[in-house]
C-alpha positions as CSV (number, residue, x, y, z in Angstrom):
1,M,-7.2,26.8,31.3
2,S,-5.1,26.9,28.2
3,Q,-2.2,24.7,27.4
4,R,0.6,25.2,24.8
5,I,0.9,22.5,22.2
6,Y,3.2,22.0,19.2
7,Q,3.2,19.6,16.3
8,V,6.6,18.5,15.0
9,D,7.7,16.3,12.1
10,A,10.5,14.2,13.4
11,F,13.3,12.3,11.6
12,T,13.0,14.4,8.5
13,S,14.6,17.6,7.2
14,E,11.5,18.5,5.2
15,L,8.0,19.5,6.4
16,F,5.4,16.8,5.8
17,G,7.9,14.0,6.0
18,G,9.1,11.8,8.9
19,N,6.7,11.2,11.8
20,P,4.5,13.9,13.3
21,A,4.3,14.1,17.1
22,G,2.4,16.3,19.5
23,V,4.4,18.0,22.2
24,C,2.9,19.6,25.4
25,P,5.2,21.4,27.8
26,L,3.6,21.3,31.2
27,S,4.4,23.1,34.5
28,T,2.7,20.3,36.5
29,W,1.3,17.0,35.4
30,L,-2.3,16.9,34.2
31,E,-4.6,14.0,35.1
32,D,-3.8,10.9,33.0
33,S,-7.3,10.9,31.6
34,I,-6.8,14.4,30.3
35,M,-3.5,13.6,28.7
36,Q,-5.0,10.5,27.0
37,K,-7.9,12.7,25.7
38,I,-5.5,15.2,24.3
39,A,-3.5,12.5,22.5
40,M,-6.8,11.0,21.2
41,E,-7.9,14.4,20.0
42,N,-4.5,15.0,18.3
43,N,-4.9,11.6,16.5
44,L,-1.1,11.4,16.0
45,A,1.0,8.3,16.6
46,E,2.2,9.8,19.9
47,T,1.9,13.0,21.9
48,A,4.7,13.7,24.4
49,F,4.2,15.5,27.7
50,Y,7.0,16.7,29.8
51,V,7.5,18.6,33.1
52,K,10.8,20.2,34.3
53,Q,12.2,18.6,37.4
54,D,15.3,20.6,38.7
55,E,17.9,20.0,35.9
56,T,16.0,17.2,34.2
57,F,12.6,16.8,32.4
58,E,10.2,14.0,33.2
59,I,8.6,12.7,30.0
60,R,5.6,10.5,29.1
61,W,4.1,9.4,25.8
62,F,0.5,8.6,24.7
63,T,-0.9,7.1,21.5
64,P,-4.5,7.9,20.8
65,S,-5.5,4.8,22.9
66,V,-2.7,4.0,25.4
67,E,0.3,5.3,27.3
68,V,3.5,3.6,25.9
69,D,6.8,2.8,27.6
70,L,9.1,4.5,25.1
71,C,8.8,6.7,22.0
72,G,11.8,7.9,20.1
73,H,10.3,10.3,17.6
74,A,8.2,12.2,20.2
75,T,11.2,12.5,22.4
76,L,13.2,13.9,19.5
77,A,10.2,16.3,18.9
78,A,10.1,17.3,22.6
79,A,13.9,18.1,22.5
80,Y,13.5,20.1,19.3
81,I,10.8,22.2,21.0
82,L,12.9,22.7,24.1
83,L,15.9,23.7,22.2
84,F,14.4,25.9,19.5
85,Y,11.1,27.2,20.9
86,E,11.1,27.0,24.7
87,G,14.3,28.8,25.5
88,Y,16.4,25.8,26.7
89,K,20.0,27.0,26.5
90,N,22.2,23.8,26.7
91,D,23.0,21.4,23.9
92,S,22.2,18.3,26.0
93,I,18.9,17.4,27.5
94,H,18.3,14.8,30.2
95,F,14.9,13.3,30.1
96,I,13.6,10.8,32.7
97,S,10.9,8.3,31.8
98,P,9.0,6.6,34.7
99,R,8.9,3.5,32.4
100,S,12.2,3.6,30.6
101,G,14.7,5.4,32.8
102,D,17.3,7.9,31.7
103,L,17.1,9.2,28.1
104,F,19.4,11.9,26.6
105,V,19.2,14.1,23.6
106,T,22.1,16.2,22.2
107,R,22.2,18.8,19.5
108,N,24.9,19.3,16.9
109,E,23.6,22.3,14.9
110,D,20.3,21.0,13.4
111,L,21.0,17.3,14.0
112,L,19.5,15.8,17.2
113,T,20.8,12.5,18.7
114,L,18.8,10.3,21.0
115,D,20.8,8.3,23.6
116,F,18.5,5.4,24.6
117,P,19.0,2.0,26.4
118,V,19.5,-0.9,24.0
119,D,16.6,-3.4,23.8
120,T,17.1,-7.0,24.9
121,M,15.8,-9.6,22.5
122,S,15.7,-13.4,22.1
123,K,15.0,-15.5,19.1
124,I,11.5,-17.1,19.0
125,N,9.7,-19.6,16.8
126,L,7.9,-18.7,13.6
127,T,4.5,-19.7,14.9
128,E,1.3,-19.7,12.8
129,D,0.1,-16.5,14.4
130,I,3.3,-14.8,13.3
131,L,3.2,-16.2,9.8
132,S,-0.4,-15.1,9.4
133,C,0.6,-11.4,9.8
134,F,1.9,-10.7,6.3
135,N,1.7,-11.9,2.7
136,I,5.4,-12.8,2.7
137,Q,6.9,-15.2,5.2
138,P,9.9,-13.9,7.3
139,N,13.1,-15.9,7.8
140,S,13.3,-15.5,11.6
141,A,11.6,-13.8,14.5
142,Y,12.8,-12.1,17.7
143,R,11.0,-10.8,20.8
144,G,12.2,-7.6,22.5
145,K,10.8,-5.9,25.6
146,T,7.7,-4.6,23.8
147,D,7.9,-5.6,20.2
148,V,8.3,-8.7,17.9
149,M,10.9,-8.2,15.1
150,L,10.7,-10.2,11.9
151,I,13.6,-10.6,9.5
152,F,13.1,-10.7,5.7
153,D,15.3,-11.3,2.7
154,N,15.6,-7.9,1.1
155,E,14.3,-4.3,0.9
156,K,11.9,-5.2,-2.0
157,E,10.0,-7.6,0.4
158,I,9.7,-4.9,3.0
159,R,8.3,-2.5,0.5
160,E,5.8,-5.1,-0.8
161,L,4.6,-6.5,2.5
162,I,0.8,-6.4,2.9
163,P,-0.1,-6.5,6.6
164,S,-3.1,-8.3,8.1
165,L,-3.8,-5.8,10.8
166,V,-6.4,-8.1,12.4
167,N,-3.7,-10.8,12.9
168,I,-1.0,-8.3,13.9
169,A,-3.3,-7.0,16.6
170,K,-3.4,-10.5,18.2
171,I,0.4,-10.5,18.7
172,E,1.2,-9.8,22.4
173,G,3.1,-6.6,22.9
174,R,3.2,-3.0,21.5
175,G,3.7,-3.9,17.8
176,V,5.6,-5.7,15.1
177,I,8.9,-4.5,13.4
178,V,9.7,-5.9,10.0
179,T,13.2,-5.4,8.6
180,A,15.8,-6.3,6.0
181,K,19.2,-5.3,4.7
182,G,18.8,-2.1,2.6
183,D,19.8,-1.4,-1.0
184,N,21.2,2.1,-0.4
185,V,21.3,2.2,3.4
186,D,22.4,-0.4,5.9
187,F,18.9,-1.5,6.8
188,V,15.3,-0.7,6.2
189,S,12.2,-1.3,8.3
190,R,8.4,-0.8,8.8
191,F,6.4,-0.8,12.0
192,F,2.8,-1.9,12.7
193,A,1.0,-1.5,16.0
194,P,-2.7,-1.8,15.7
195,Q,-2.8,-3.2,19.2
196,S,-1.5,0.3,20.3
197,G,-3.9,2.3,18.1
198,I,-1.3,2.8,15.2
199,D,-1.9,0.7,12.1
200,E,1.5,1.7,10.6
201,D,3.9,4.2,12.2
202,P,5.7,6.5,9.8
203,V,9.0,6.5,11.7
204,T,9.6,4.6,14.9
205,G,12.7,5.8,16.8
206,S,12.2,3.3,19.7
207,A,12.1,0.4,17.3
208,H,15.7,1.3,16.4
209,T,16.8,0.3,20.0
210,T,16.0,-3.2,18.7
211,L,17.1,-2.8,15.1
212,T,20.4,-1.2,15.8
213,P,22.0,-3.9,17.9
214,Y,20.6,-6.6,15.6
215,W,22.0,-5.1,12.4
216,S,25.3,-4.1,14.2
217,E,25.9,-7.7,14.9
218,Q,24.8,-8.9,11.4
219,L,26.8,-6.3,9.5
220,K,29.8,-6.0,11.9
221,K,29.3,-2.2,12.0
222,K,28.8,0.2,14.8
223,E,27.6,3.2,12.8
224,M,24.8,2.6,10.3
225,T,22.2,4.4,8.2
226,A,18.5,3.4,8.1
227,L,15.3,4.1,6.3
228,Q,11.8,3.5,7.6
229,L,9.8,2.7,4.4
230,S,6.4,4.3,5.4
231,Y,4.5,6.5,3.0
232,R,6.2,9.5,4.7
233,T,9.6,7.9,4.9
234,G,12.2,8.6,7.7
235,F,16.0,8.7,7.6
236,L,18.0,7.8,10.7
237,K,21.6,7.5,11.6
238,C,22.3,4.8,14.2
239,R,25.2,3.9,16.4
240,C,25.6,0.9,18.7
241,R,27.4,1.6,22.0
242,G,27.0,-1.7,23.9
243,E,24.2,-1.0,26.4
244,R,23.1,2.2,24.7
245,V,22.2,3.2,21.2
246,E,22.4,6.6,19.5
247,I,19.7,7.5,17.0
248,S,20.1,10.7,15.1
249,G,17.7,12.8,12.9
250,N,16.3,16.2,12.1
251,A,13.0,17.8,12.9
252,R,10.7,20.6,11.7
253,L,8.0,22.5,13.4
254,Y,4.6,22.2,11.7
255,M,2.2,23.9,14.1
256,K,2.0,25.8,17.4
257,G,-1.3,26.4,19.2
258,E,-3.3,26.2,22.4
259,V,-5.5,23.6,23.9
260,F,-8.4,24.9,26.0
261,I,-9.3,22.6,28.9
262,D,-12.3,23.2,31.2
């Protein structure tokens, strides 16, 4: 059998920027092992698989090594494919994740906006295992549902961080977010997840479900701009709405093809 597959650069208006994601539109679910092998073969941070269910779309995400609870950039990429290449006619898409519940994406011309549940976080101690993760020490630490978030003094520190991937991999959870107030945007971040098969993610939409409420409280703002300072760089617009967050960005198609499965 053959299976359509796309590769999309998410959270960028330019090709070869943002975060690349694989997207596989399915008529019925493949075996988990097959989806995991497709994601491993793609060797992208995440590959999204979705199946139409009446008026909604069930969605799942795989890194090269594991299935994850939530992925923002691959959801944005899946919505982009539905809206621009798979003939979906509405401007709003309702995804349902078995692990994260109701997710929505709306289109305003080329801008796509994710509507995700806000992360819940609590302050934690700066333990030795956390302090050993980077060459610069953070000011404070928080634990969300899946990630640890570390707060630093300024954008320069975020740019100059040198990760110890061996030590980061020992942190329980999906990965580690590092963040600080931005120079020309409201906040900046980077994301490391060697424990999930991703050394450094180019742009992490789901991390902004943690970053957005934190910086909204710190800056006393509901609407903010953000940069993820990876080598590819990603620009995001974020809005805090209490129990939900909106994360907006652009996307570009890189490739369309077929996967041949025995």
